[in-house]
Structure formats: structure tokens, C-alpha cells
N, C-alpha and C positions, 0 to 999 in steps of 0.2 A: 504494500500500500504506500501511496505517496500523498502528501498533503499539499494543496495549493490554496492560495487566497483568491477569492472571486469578488470583484467589484462590480456592482450593478449601477447603471446610470439611467436617468430619465424615466421613460415609460416602463422599462423592465423593473427598475427599482420600485416604482409605484405598484406594479402588478404583484410582485411577490412580497412587498412590504418591508424589505430590509436593504440597507445600502451595501453590505458586504458580508461575507462569511468565509469560513475555511471548509473545504471539502476534502474528504479522503477519497482518493481514486485508486482503483485496482492497478496493479503493475502493467496490465495490458493496455491501459489508456496512455499510449506513448505519443499521441499527436492530438492536434486540436479537434479532429473529428471524434476521436475517442472521448475527449473531454466533454464535447457537446452531448454525446449519448449519455454519459454519466450525469451531466447537469440536468437533462430532461428527466432521468429517473429520479433524481433528488428533488426536482422542482417541476412536477407534472403540469403546472399551469403554463409553463413555457412551451409545451409540446405544440407544434404548428405555428408558433409565434416568433420564430427566430429567423425567418426568411430574409429580412432586410437588415438584420443585426450584424455589426462588425465586431471583431474580437481583437484585442491587443494582448500580447504576452510580454510582460516586462516592458511596457510602454512602446512596443513596436507592433504595428498591425500585423496580424497573422491570418493564415488560411488553413484549410483542412489538413493537409499533410505536414504542416509545420510542427516540430517536436515540442513537447512540454516535459517538464521535469519537476521533481519535488522542490518546493519552495518558490515556484513561479507565482507571479501575480497576474491573473487573467481578468481583463476588463471586458464587460459585456456592454456594448455601445449601440443602442438603437438609433435609427435615423432621427435626425432632429431638424425641424423646420423652424424658421424664424425670419424676422425681417428687420 
């Protein structure tokens, strides 16, 4: 198992009701795709709602096959509109 810190922003934070948390991930969750699967299991409200969301790992935007490791900070960043 590995522990990562997850930061939730904007609508995602509002949806699940917390700004951040630590998640224990199985060793098989080696990339962002694996993290997303674990996140949806931990937070079922997010299922089907991550289509436009971007992720950052340690302050760098990341995509599906990008690796994750114990101690990483993963930000969940939904689209933001403004003017």
C-alpha cells in the first residue's frame, strides 16, 4: 500500500464536501489511471463526473499513464469558468 495526499478544488470539493484527504492505494495503482479507479471506489459520487477534470501530480499536470508514487500530492482540478 502507498499513501498519497489528494487535493480537491472547486466543484469537486463542493461535491464531496472536503478540501483534501490522504488515500491508501494498492501497490498496483502505479499510474494516474490506477489512481482514478481507486479514487472512484473511495468516492463513488465522482463516478461519471471526472470527464473534464484535470489532474496534477506534485504541481505538474499529469495524464493517464503518468506514474504516481507514495507521498505524491495529487490535485483534482475541474474546469473553471469565469470572466
